[in-house]
Backbone as CSV, one residue per row, in Angstrom:
resi,resn,N_x,N_y,N_z,CA_x,CA_y,CA_z,C_x,C_y,C_z
1,MET,126.444,113.810,221.045,125.252,113.785,220.223,125.164,112.433,219.515
2,GLU,123.989,111.836,219.568,123.781,110.539,218.952,123.702,110.682,217.437
3,LYS,124.375,109.767,216.728,124.356,109.794,215.275,123.023,109.260,214.752
4,LYS,122.571,109.850,213.661,121.369,109.375,212.989,121.669,108.032,212.328
5,THR,120.697,107.139,212.327,120.844,105.857,211.636,120.257,105.973,210.241
6,VAL,121.093,105.704,209.261,120.712,105.768,207.856,120.918,104.383,207.253
7,TYR,119.974,103.973,206.422,120.098,102.714,205.687,120.538,103.034,204.269
8,ILE,121.554,102.321,203.809,122.014,102.457,202.430,121.969,101.074,201.791
9,PHE,121.342,101.023,200.618,121.295,99.810,199.808,122.041,100.135,198.525
10,SER,122.877,99.212,198.055,123.723,99.529,196.916,123.917,98.309,196.026
11,ASP,124.047,98.566,194.726,124.346,97.498,193.777,125.084,98.079,192.588
12,GLY,125.851,97.222,191.921,126.571,97.606,190.720,126.274,96.630,189.603
13,ALA,126.481,97.079,188.372,126.265,96.224,187.206,127.278,96.586,186.132
14,CYS,127.661,95.582,185.359,128.611,95.817,184.284,128.326,94.832,183.157
15,SER,128.440,95.298,181.922,128.252,94.443,180.758,129.620,94.216,180.147
16,GLY,130.138,92.989,180.334,131.540,92.750,180.037,132.302,93.184,181.269
17,ASN,133.483,92.715,181.413,134.238,93.057,182.620,135.713,93.152,182.249
18,PRO,136.171,94.283,181.687,135.542,95.603,181.708,134.530,95.817,180.583
19,GLY,133.761,96.874,180.792,132.757,97.289,179.839,131.946,98.418,180.433
20,PRO,130.825,98.762,179.814,129.976,99.805,180.385,129.337,99.311,181.683
21,GLY,129.250,100.208,182.657,128.705,99.807,183.950,127.936,100.909,184.627
22,GLY,127.202,100.511,185.671,126.435,101.467,186.439,126.271,101.005,187.872
23,TYR,125.820,101.919,188.703,125.533,101.597,190.097,124.237,102.274,190.489
24,GLY,123.574,101.685,191.471,122.350,102.253,192.002,122.380,102.212,193.511
25,VAL,121.843,103.246,194.133,121.880,103.388,195.586,120.536,103.908,196.081
26,ILE,120.100,103.369,197.201,118.937,103.898,197.909,119.406,104.325,199.288
27,LEU,119.096,105.554,199.673,119.360,106.037,201.033,118.021,106.184,201.734
28,ARG,117.957,105.724,202.972,116.709,105.818,203.733,117.023,106.312,205.140
29,TYR,116.328,107.383,205.514,116.412,107.905,206.879,114.988,108.248,207.318
30,ALA,114.560,107.631,208.396,113.189,107.830,208.901,112.211,107.578,207.764
31,ASP,111.399,108.597,207.432,110.409,108.406,206.364,110.862,109.018,205.041
32,LYS,112.138,109.363,204.944,112.675,109.969,203.724,113.517,108.943,202.964
33,GLU,113.460,109.040,201.638,114.220,108.115,200.807,114.737,108.852,199.580
34,ALA,115.925,108.473,199.131,116.499,109.056,197.919,117.166,107.952,197.115
35,GLU,117.124,108.097,195.801,117.801,107.175,194.904,118.909,107.934,194.189
36,LEU,120.054,107.300,194.067,121.202,107.861,193.362,121.699,106.813,192.377
37,SER,122.254,107.259,191.266,122.822,106.313,190.315,123.829,107.027,189.435
38,GLY,124.664,106.245,188.798,125.670,106.777,187.898,126.347,105.627,187.187
39,GLY,127.314,105.943,186.351,128.003,104.884,185.642,129.194,105.401,184.874
40,GLU,129.810,104.489,184.156,130.984,104.799,183.350,130.954,103.949,182.088
41,ALA,131.565,104.452,181.031,131.581,103.740,179.754,132.529,102.545,179.779
42,HIS,133.600,102.630,180.556,134.601,101.549,180.589,134.998,101.319,182.047
43,THR,134.492,100.246,182.621,134.703,100.000,184.044,134.600,98.508,184.327
44,THR,134.596,98.150,185.595,134.412,96.752,185.986,133.266,96.656,186.982
45,ASN,132.765,95.459,187.174,131.688,95.253,188.133,132.132,95.665,189.536
46,ASN,133.346,95.281,189.937,133.800,95.628,191.284,133.927,97.132,191.480
47,ARG,134.353,97.847,190.449,134.419,99.310,190.565,133.027,99.899,190.749
48,MET,132.049,99.354,190.051,130.687,99.864,190.186,130.098,99.510,191.550
49,GLU,130.415,98.337,192.074,129.973,97.985,193.432,130.561,98.973,194.438
50,LEU,131.840,99.276,194.298,132.485,100.247,195.193,131.894,101.647,195.026
51,MET,131.654,102.060,193.781,131.122,103.403,193.548,129.733,103.571,194.142
52,GLY,128.938,102.529,194.133,127.624,102.625,194.763,127.746,102.912,196.247
53,VAL,128.607,102.169,196.921,128.807,102.361,198.358,129.381,103.748,198.640
54,ILE,130.391,104.131,197.883,131.029,105.439,198.065,130.027,106.572,197.833
55,THR,129.260,106.482,196.768,128.282,107.520,196.443,127.261,107.679,197.559
56,GLY,126.795,106.555,198.086,125.845,106.617,199.198,126.435,107.299,200.416
57,LEU,127.647,106.918,200.776,128.289,107.510,201.959,128.647,108.976,201.736
58,GLU,129.082,109.313,200.530,129.443,110.710,200.239,128.217,111.621,200.233
59,ALA,127.043,111.066,200.055,125.814,111.875,200.048,125.406,112.318,201.453
60,LEU,125.944,111.675,202.468,125.574,112.013,203.844,126.239,113.313,204.258
61,LYS,125.459,114.221,204.860,125.976,115.540,205.216,126.648,115.584,206.582
62,TYR,126.336,114.593,207.432,126.870,114.542,208.794,127.336,113.123,209.093
63,PRO,128.233,112.964,210.051,128.606,111.606,210.456,127.362,110.842,210.923
64,CYS,127.204,109.639,210.398,126.008,108.842,210.682,126.372,107.419,211.076
65,HIS,125.421,106.768,211.701,125.470,105.327,211.869,124.766,104.770,210.635
66,VAL,125.472,103.952,209.856,124.956,103.481,208.578,124.818,101.968,208.607
67,ILE,123.668,101.502,208.221,123.468,100.080,207.982,123.447,99.928,206.477
68,LEU,124.512,99.344,205.939,124.718,99.265,204.506,124.511,97.839,204.024
69,GLN,123.650,97.676,203.039,123.387,96.357,202.477,123.804,96.322,201.023
70,THR,124.593,95.317,200.676,125.070,95.133,199.314,125.180,93.646,199.023
71,ASP,125.120,93.305,197.737,125.304,91.902,197.360,126.744,91.626,196.930
72,SER,127.640,92.564,197.205,129.041,92.423,196.814,129.885,91.836,197.947
73,LYS,130.243,90.575,197.803,131.171,89.943,198.762,132.520,90.666,198.710
74,TYR,132.915,91.098,197.526,134.177,91.821,197.350,134.244,93.020,198.295
75,VAL,133.194,93.814,198.335,133.167,94.991,199.197,133.068,94.584,200.663
76,VAL,132.093,93.748,200.989,131.851,93.383,202.387,133.073,92.693,202.995
77,ASP,133.585,91.668,202.329,134.725,90.928,202.886,135.986,91.789,202.973
78,SER,136.218,92.606,201.961,137.430,93.437,201.968,137.445,94.418,203.129
79,VAL,136.276,94.885,203.544,136.202,95.807,204.681,136.144,95.036,205.998
80,THR,135.191,94.116,206.118,134.955,93.475,207.417,136.086,92.533,207.821
81,LYS,136.798,91.993,206.869,137.924,91.099,207.187,139.254,91.846,207.251
82,GLY,139.196,93.174,207.046,140.390,93.999,207.178,141.340,93.959,206.000
83,TRP,140.939,93.335,204.918,141.841,93.224,203.775,142.198,94.590,203.197
84,ALA,141.198,95.428,202.969,141.445,96.725,202.326,142.390,97.585,203.163
85,GLU,142.199,97.583,204.467,143.097,98.364,205.331,144.522,97.801,205.268
86,SER,144.650,96.491,205.197,145.980,95.867,205.062,146.624,96.223,203.731
87,TRP,145.824,96.239,202.662,146.374,96.628,201.364,146.921,98.044,201.415
88,ARG,146.171,98.936,202.070,146.623,100.328,202.163,147.929,100.415,202.946
89,LYS,148.001,99.702,204.067,149.223,99.729,204.889,150.428,99.209,204.131
90,ARG,150.202,98.289,203.188,151.304,97.713,202.400,151.505,98.452,201.080
91,GLY,150.944,99.640,200.947,151.105,100.410,199.709,150.311,99.830,198.559
92,TRP,149.119,99.328,198.859,148.197,98.747,197.881,148.764,97.494,197.233
93,VAL,149.405,96.697,198.076,149.898,95.376,197.676,149.188,94.351,198.552
94,LYS,148.684,93.289,197.920,147.979,92.240,198.653,148.980,91.286,199.310
95,ALA,148.472,90.416,200.141,149.324,89.452,200.856,150.100,88.566,199.888
96,ASP,149.530,88.295,198.707,150.218,87.450,197.716,151.211,88.247,196.869
97,LYS,151.475,89.490,197.276,152.428,90.403,196.633,151.943,90.974,195.300
98,LYS,150.716,90.668,194.926,150.139,91.245,193.716,149.502,92.588,194.064
99,PRO,149.431,93.496,193.079,148.819,94.797,193.377,147.325,94.659,193.672
100,ALA,146.874,95.415,194.652,145.439,95.474,194.952,144.760,96.273,193.850
101,LEU,143.599,95.805,193.422,142.854,96.506,192.385,142.025,97.639,193.004
102,ASN,141.804,98.654,192.242,140.939,99.784,192.609,141.415,100.582,193.824
103,PRO,142.709,100.820,193.957,143.177,101.541,195.151,142.600,102.945,195.276
104,ASP,142.300,103.595,194.149,141.716,104.935,194.199,140.359,104.912,194.898
105,LEU,139.552,103.901,194.609,138.234,103.804,195.228,138.325,103.295,196.665
106,TRP,139.217,102.357,196.917,139.388,101.874,198.293,139.849,103.009,199.205
107,GLU,140.716,103.869,198.698,141.191,105.009,199.492,140.008,105.887,199.887
108,ARG,139.139,106.182,198.942,137.956,107.008,199.232,137.055,106.326,200.255
109,LEU,136.818,105.022,200.063,135.923,104.310,200.969,136.505,104.228,202.370
110,LEU,137.765,103.880,202.478,138.367,103.776,203.807,138.342,105.118,204.538
111,ASP,138.538,106.204,203.818,138.455,107.529,204.451,137.029,107.821,204.933
112,LEU,136.026,107.418,204.155,134.631,107.609,204.571,134.293,106.773,205.806
113,LEU,134.925,105.625,205.940,134.668,104.763,207.097,135.235,105.347,208.387
114,LYS,136.099,106.344,208.261,136.595,107.067,209.443,135.577,108.116,209.903
115,VAL,134.688,108.516,209.001,133.679,109.533,209.294,132.394,108.895,209.818
116,HIS,131.994,107.818,209.181,130.717,107.167,209.492,130.941,105.825,210.165
117,ASP,130.042,105.478,211.052,130.033,104.167,211.694,129.178,103.260,210.806
118,VAL,129.833,102.383,210.038,129.128,101.607,209.018,129.098,100.129,209.383
119,GLU,127.898,99.579,209.373,127.696,98.135,209.520,127.448,97.574,208.131
120,PHE,128.357,96.735,207.655,128.201,96.122,206.341,127.421,94.825,206.471
121,THR,126.418,94.668,205.620,125.613,93.456,205.588,125.573,92.940,204.161
122,TRP,125.963,91.689,203.979,125.883,91.070,202.661,124.504,90.460,202.496
123,ILE,123.913,90.695,201.332,122.642,90.062,200.987,122.812,89.355,199.644
124,LYS,122.100,88.293,199.462,122.159,87.546,198.208,121.489,88.368,197.111
125,GLY,122.204,88.564,196.009,121.662,89.312,194.885,120.669,88.507,194.079
126,HIS,119.778,89.194,193.420,118.776,88.583,192.536,117.978,87.501,193.262
127,ALA,117.648,87.786,194.513,116.925,86.811,195.336,115.623,87.390,195.880
128,GLY,115.136,88.451,195.255,113.857,89.005,195.663,113.921,90.052,196.764
129,HIS,115.110,90.467,197.184,115.244,91.535,198.182,114.819,92.839,197.498
130,ALA,113.755,93.459,197.966,113.130,94.595,197.269,114.107,95.722,196.959
131,GLU,114.862,96.163,197.956,115.788,97.292,197.723,116.940,96.887,196.817
132,ASN,117.430,95.662,196.952,118.504,95.198,196.078,118.022,95.136,194.632
133,GLU,116.795,94.702,194.437,116.238,94.645,193.075,116.085,96.052,192.498
134,ARG,115.651,97.005,193.319,115.552,98.401,192.852,116.922,98.958,192.502
135,CYS,117.902,98.699,193.354,119.261,99.172,193.074,119.795,98.546,191.796
136,ASP,119.502,97.274,191.590,119.938,96.596,190.372,119.306,97.260,189.141
137,ARG,118.017,97.589,189.215,117.366,98.259,188.084,118.017,99.619,187.801
138,LEU,118.339,100.363,188.849,119.021,101.649,188.671,120.396,101.447,188.026
139,ALA,121.130,100.457,188.504,122.474,100.179,187.983,122.416,99.740,186.520
140,VAL,121.497,98.856,186.201,121.361,98.365,184.830,120.941,99.499,183.891
141,ALA,120.064,100.378,184.338,119.654,101.518,183.511,120.859,102.394,183.182
142,GLN,121.710,102.639,184.172,122.919,103.441,183.926,123.881,102.698,182.996
143,ARG,124.046,101.404,183.234,124.910,100.594,182.363,124.433,100.702,180.921
144,ASP,123.115,100.607,180.730,122.567,100.676,179.381,122.780,102.031,178.739
145,ILE,122.691,103.095,179.526,122.983,104.442,179.002,124.418,104.499,178.483
146,TYR,125.350,103.974,179.290,126.760,104.048,178.909,127.137,103.054,177.815
147,SER,126.280,102.057,177.574,126.557,101.115,176.488,125.882,101.557,175.192
148,GLY,125.105,102.652,175.266,124.443,103.192,174.088,123.124,102.522,173.754
149,LYS,122.570,101.767,174.701,121.281,101.094,174.438,120.132,102.059,174.589
């Protein structure tokens, strides 16, 4: 059976690093679209970038072919260059012998990548990409909620 192609757009935001943060996600399949968002009171930008991607993938009910767009080089490079998988194989230690950050989230993401066929695409943030701008607005709104604004 052929997998459905789903588009996921994701972004994260954080005020201070660490500080209050949020993420925003758009899922698109055929003519259907959904927005998801969330945040935390004390987090980092990279954690929010990861949570956006994870939240989007976890929302899928069946294994899918996913075209995922994010402005996070951290996420895209860590997956496409095999870094995250190498960190896991080494017990969450990087090549420079320092601990890999966010192993709890990387574990979740790597497990989701075994379920879904995901094409990661990096896009430049704050450059007028419509879905990235929408995701940023969702992420910033969540960040502001958690910062008490």
